[in-house]
C-alpha positions as CSV (number, residue, x, y, z in Angstrom):
1,X,6.1,103.8,118.7
2,X,9.1,102.0,118.2
3,X,8.9,103.4,114.4
4,X,9.1,107.0,116.1
5,X,11.4,106.6,118.5
6,X,14.3,105.0,115.6
7,X,13.6,107.9,113.1
8,X,14.1,110.5,116.3
9,X,17.3,108.6,116.9
10,X,17.9,109.1,113.1
11,X,17.6,112.5,113.4
12,X,19.7,113.3,116.1
13,X,21.8,111.1,115.1
14,X,22.5,112.9,112.0
15,X,22.0,116.2,113.8
16,X,24.9,115.5,115.5
17,X,27.1,114.2,112.5
18,X,26.4,117.4,110.7
19,X,26.9,119.9,113.9
20,X,30.2,118.1,114.4
21,X,31.5,118.1,110.9
22,X,30.2,121.9,110.6
23,X,32.9,122.2,114.1
24,X,35.4,120.0,112.3
25,X,35.6,122.2,109.2
26,X,35.2,125.6,111.1
27,X,38.5,127.8,110.7
28,X,40.2,130.1,113.3
29,X,38.6,133.1,113.8
30,X,41.5,134.9,115.1
31,X,45.3,135.0,113.5
32,X,49.1,135.5,115.5
33,X,51.7,136.9,113.2
34,X,55.0,138.0,114.2
35,X,57.3,139.9,112.0
36,X,61.0,141.3,112.6
37,X,62.6,144.6,111.6
38,X,63.1,145.9,108.3
39,X,62.1,145.9,104.2
40,X,62.1,142.0,104.5
41,X,58.9,142.3,106.1
42,X,57.1,145.0,104.2
43,X,54.6,142.4,102.2
44,X,53.5,141.5,105.9
45,X,53.3,145.5,106.5
46,X,51.2,146.4,103.3
47,X,48.5,143.3,103.9
48,X,48.7,144.6,107.2
49,X,47.8,148.4,106.7
50,X,45.5,147.6,103.7
51,X,43.6,144.7,105.2
52,X,44.3,142.1,102.6
53,X,44.7,139.4,104.6
54,X,40.6,139.7,105.4
55,X,39.8,140.3,102.1
56,X,41.0,137.1,100.6
57,X,39.3,135.5,103.9
58,X,36.3,137.4,102.5
59,X,36.4,136.4,98.7
60,X,37.2,132.5,100.4
61,X,34.0,132.5,102.4
62,X,35.4,132.5,105.7
63,X,35.1,135.7,108.0
64,X,38.2,137.9,108.2
65,X,39.9,136.9,111.0
66,X,40.8,138.9,113.9
67,X,44.8,139.8,113.0
68,X,47.2,140.5,116.2
69,X,50.8,141.8,114.8
70,X,53.6,141.0,117.2
71,X,57.1,142.6,116.8
72,X,59.9,139.3,118.1
73,X,63.7,139.8,117.4
74,X,65.8,136.5,116.5
75,X,64.9,133.1,115.4
76,X,65.0,131.4,119.0
77,X,62.4,133.6,120.5
78,X,59.7,132.9,117.4
79,X,60.4,129.6,117.0
80,X,59.6,129.0,120.6
81,X,56.6,131.2,120.7
82,X,55.4,128.9,117.5
83,X,56.5,125.7,119.2
84,X,54.4,126.6,122.6
85,X,51.5,127.7,121.0
86,X,52.2,131.8,121.5
87,X,51.7,132.1,118.1
88,X,50.4,130.9,114.4
89,X,52.5,132.6,112.0
90,X,56.2,133.1,112.7
91,X,59.0,134.3,110.7
92,X,62.3,134.8,110.1
93,X,65.2,133.7,108.3
94,X,64.5,130.6,105.6
95,X,68.0,129.2,107.4
96,X,66.8,128.7,110.8
97,X,63.4,128.1,109.7
98,X,64.8,124.9,107.9
99,X,66.2,123.7,111.6
100,X,62.8,123.8,113.0
101,X,60.9,121.8,110.5
102,X,64.3,119.4,110.9
103,X,63.9,118.9,114.7
104,X,60.0,119.1,114.6
105,X,60.1,116.0,111.8
106,X,58.2,113.6,114.1
107,X,56.2,115.9,116.2
108,X,54.9,119.2,116.5
109,X,56.2,119.3,112.8
110,X,57.2,123.2,111.5
111,X,56.4,123.7,107.7
112,X,56.8,127.1,105.6
113,X,53.6,128.8,104.3
114,X,55.6,131.4,102.5
115,X,58.9,133.2,101.2
116,X,58.7,136.8,102.0
117,X,61.0,137.5,99.1
118,X,64.7,137.6,98.0
119,X,66.9,140.6,99.5
120,X,70.8,140.5,100.0
121,X,72.4,140.5,103.2
122,X,75.2,142.3,103.5
123,X,78.4,142.0,106.6
124,X,79.7,145.8,107.3
125,X,82.5,147.0,109.6
126,X,83.6,150.0,111.0
127,X,87.0,148.3,111.0
128,X,89.3,149.7,107.7
129,X,91.7,146.7,108.1
130,X,88.5,144.1,107.6
131,X,88.5,143.7,103.4
132,X,87.4,140.0,103.7
133,X,85.5,137.7,106.2
134,X,89.8,136.6,106.5
135,X,90.7,139.8,107.6
136,X,88.8,139.6,111.4
137,X,90.7,138.9,114.5
138,X,89.5,138.5,117.9
139,X,89.3,142.1,118.9
140,X,86.1,142.1,115.8
141,X,82.4,141.4,117.0
142,X,80.1,141.1,114.2
143,X,76.5,141.4,115.4
144,X,73.3,139.8,113.8
145,X,69.8,139.2,115.5
146,X,70.5,135.2,116.7
147,X,73.9,133.3,117.1
148,X,73.9,130.0,115.6
149,X,70.4,129.6,114.5
150,X,69.6,132.7,112.5
151,X,69.8,133.4,109.1
152,X,72.9,135.8,109.2
153,X,75.2,133.1,111.7
154,X,74.4,130.1,108.5
155,X,75.6,132.0,105.4
156,X,78.4,133.1,107.6
157,X,79.4,129.8,108.3
158,X,78.5,129.2,104.3
159,X,81.4,131.8,103.9
160,X,83.7,130.6,106.4
161,X,83.5,127.2,104.8
162,X,84.7,128.1,101.7
163,X,87.4,130.6,102.4
164,X,88.6,128.3,105.8
165,X,87.7,124.6,105.2
166,X,85.9,125.3,108.4
167,X,82.3,126.3,109.0
168,X,82.4,127.8,112.3
169,X,85.8,129.4,112.2
170,X,84.2,132.7,113.1
171,X,81.6,131.8,115.2
172,X,83.4,133.1,118.2
173,X,83.0,136.6,116.9
174,X,79.2,136.6,117.0
175,X,76.8,138.7,119.3
176,X,73.2,138.4,119.4
177,X,72.0,142.0,118.4
178,X,68.7,143.4,116.8
179,X,69.0,145.3,113.4
180,X,68.2,148.9,114.7
181,X,70.5,148.4,118.1
182,X,73.5,146.8,116.5
183,X,73.5,149.9,113.4
184,X,73.3,152.5,116.5
185,X,76.2,150.4,117.7
186,X,78.4,150.3,114.7
187,X,77.8,154.0,113.7
188,X,78.9,155.6,116.9
189,X,82.0,153.5,116.8
190,X,82.2,153.3,120.7
191,X,81.5,149.9,120.9
192,X,82.2,146.6,121.1
193,X,80.7,145.7,117.8
194,X,83.0,147.0,114.9
195,X,80.8,144.6,112.6
196,X,77.3,144.0,111.3
197,X,75.8,140.9,109.1
198,X,72.5,142.8,108.2
199,X,69.4,143.3,105.9
200,X,67.9,146.4,104.5
201,X,67.5,149.2,105.1
202,X,69.9,148.5,107.3
203,X,72.8,148.1,104.9
204,X,72.0,151.3,102.8
205,X,71.5,153.3,106.1
206,X,74.9,152.2,107.3
207,X,76.8,152.7,104.2
208,X,75.6,156.3,103.3
209,X,77.6,157.6,106.2
210,X,80.4,156.3,105.1
211,X,81.4,155.0,108.4
212,X,81.4,151.5,107.4
213,X,82.3,149.5,104.4
214,X,81.1,145.9,103.2
215,X,83.1,142.9,103.6
216,X,80.2,140.2,102.3
217,X,77.2,140.2,100.1
218,X,74.9,136.7,100.1
219,X,74.6,136.7,97.3
220,X,78.1,135.8,96.7
221,X,77.9,133.3,99.0
222,X,75.1,131.3,97.5
223,X,75.7,131.9,93.5
224,X,73.1,133.9,93.5
225,X,69.7,135.3,94.6
226,X,68.3,133.4,97.6
227,X,64.7,133.7,99.4
228,X,65.6,135.2,102.5
229,X,63.1,135.4,105.0
230,X,59.9,133.4,105.0
231,X,56.2,132.9,107.3
232,X,55.9,129.4,109.0
233,X,53.9,127.6,111.3
234,X,53.4,123.8,112.2
235,X,51.3,121.3,110.1
236,X,48.5,121.2,112.1
237,X,47.7,124.3,111.9
238,X,47.6,123.9,108.0
239,X,46.1,121.2,107.9
240,X,43.1,122.3,110.4
241,X,43.1,125.8,108.2
242,X,43.2,125.3,104.8
243,X,41.4,128.4,103.2
244,X,43.1,130.9,105.9
245,X,45.9,129.4,104.6
246,X,45.4,130.0,101.6
247,X,43.6,133.7,102.7
248,X,47.0,134.2,103.7
249,X,49.1,133.6,101.1
250,X,46.6,135.2,98.5
251,X,47.2,138.6,100.9
252,X,50.5,137.7,100.4
253,X,50.7,138.1,96.5
254,X,48.4,141.0,96.3
255,X,50.4,143.2,99.0
256,X,53.8,142.2,96.7
257,X,51.5,143.0,93.6
258,X,50.6,146.3,95.0
259,X,54.7,147.2,96.2
260,X,55.9,146.6,92.6
261,X,53.2,148.8,91.2
262,X,53.2,151.4,93.8
263,X,56.7,151.5,95.4
264,X,56.6,155.6,96.8
265,X,53.1,154.2,98.5
266,X,54.9,151.6,99.9
267,X,58.2,153.4,100.7
268,X,55.1,155.8,103.2
269,X,54.0,152.4,104.7
270,X,56.9,151.1,105.6
271,X,58.3,154.5,107.4
272,X,54.4,154.5,108.8
273,X,54.9,151.7,110.6
274,X,58.2,151.3,111.6
275,X,57.8,154.9,112.8
276,X,61.4,155.3,110.9
277,X,63.3,158.7,110.4
278,X,64.5,158.1,107.0
279,X,63.5,159.6,103.9
280,X,61.1,158.2,101.5
281,X,62.9,158.2,98.7
282,X,65.7,156.1,100.9
283,X,63.3,153.6,101.3
284,X,61.7,153.6,97.5
285,X,65.4,153.3,96.1
286,X,65.6,149.7,98.2
287,X,62.2,148.8,97.1
288,X,63.7,149.8,93.2
289,X,66.5,147.8,93.4
290,X,66.9,145.2,90.8
291,X,68.2,142.2,93.7
292,X,65.4,143.2,95.6
293,X,62.1,140.7,95.0
294,X,59.0,140.3,96.9
295,X,58.0,136.9,96.2
296,X,56.0,134.3,97.8
297,X,57.8,131.7,96.3
298,X,61.4,130.2,98.2
299,X,64.1,130.7,95.9
300,X,67.6,128.7,96.6
301,X,65.8,127.2,99.6
302,X,67.8,123.7,98.8
303,X,71.4,125.3,98.7
304,X,70.7,125.9,102.4
305,X,69.0,122.6,103.6
306,X,71.7,120.7,101.9
307,X,74.5,123.0,103.0
308,X,72.9,122.6,107.0
309,X,73.0,118.4,106.4
310,X,76.0,118.6,105.1
311,X,77.6,119.8,108.3
312,X,75.2,117.9,110.5
313,X,73.1,121.3,111.7
314,X,70.3,118.9,110.3
315,X,70.1,115.4,110.5
316,X,69.3,115.2,107.3
317,X,68.2,117.7,103.8
318,X,65.0,117.6,102.0
319,X,64.7,115.6,98.6
320,X,63.2,119.1,97.4
321,X,62.4,122.9,98.4
322,X,58.9,121.4,98.6
323,X,59.0,118.9,101.5
324,X,59.7,121.7,103.3
325,X,56.5,124.2,102.0
326,X,53.2,123.6,102.8
327,X,50.9,122.3,99.4
328,X,49.7,125.7,97.6
329,X,52.8,126.9,97.2
330,X,54.5,124.0,94.9
331,X,53.0,124.7,91.7
332,X,52.9,129.0,92.0
333,X,54.7,130.5,88.8
334,X,58.1,129.9,88.9
335,X,57.9,126.3,90.4
């Protein structure tokens, strides 16, 4: 009888251990992914429309996650939603992601999941007197999605640091405004907004009207191509969902490959998803542009971290870009 009880107890213990182990390895059944506006988010649009993340999850033996796609504007809203648990994946400029990574090193720890691609951002203006950033006056206002913490304000500070030796020289001229609204404002000529630091397709859309001209190109500021936007999450989510992370990055890689092979179809998907009135050929030209590269591999990340550390925007720089991104990216081609 004692032996039977002992055997039964051992069986129960083993069953509990197996159940506990199974529960610990179970990955999320759903994903909440937020994105912003512009062609930079095309890989996410393609992955969504073609179900690529779900396909990659199946390949890895996971049940396809139920994905909720959300739209938010600006780094502040993204970071608040991610840290509060309202999102699984946030998206935004690489510079604000680095700020969030630095601020959360000792607690919630934010970490990069993948790059979305490299593309230049441009300051446009409807003020004919402004040829360089040195020509802006107190009468000008420069719109961008999120002042102080967004990608564009960091690049503007890098440019100001080079030109004036004072990184915050133009900060008081910046105004937070989503790209679509800022585009309407600058083209109307009836707003306080006289300049806009923006990304494709808004840059090309504005320049095509002849009402604005370019003042600054971010590739010139960084000394070459750089990652623009990234996807990021918390280290805890990454640790708990390794196969989901793998499926997500593989889905983006598949989307990038499809975009490069099918630029016309990709342009059509973008216009449909964004409810855009732009011509498909216009978007296709942007996709084909030599300075646009959709890739999950980060580019120029360390330059941003070093500059932000220099100014005290972050406490210390990373030892390598790999410190800021999940391990699955470290051995990807190009690294």
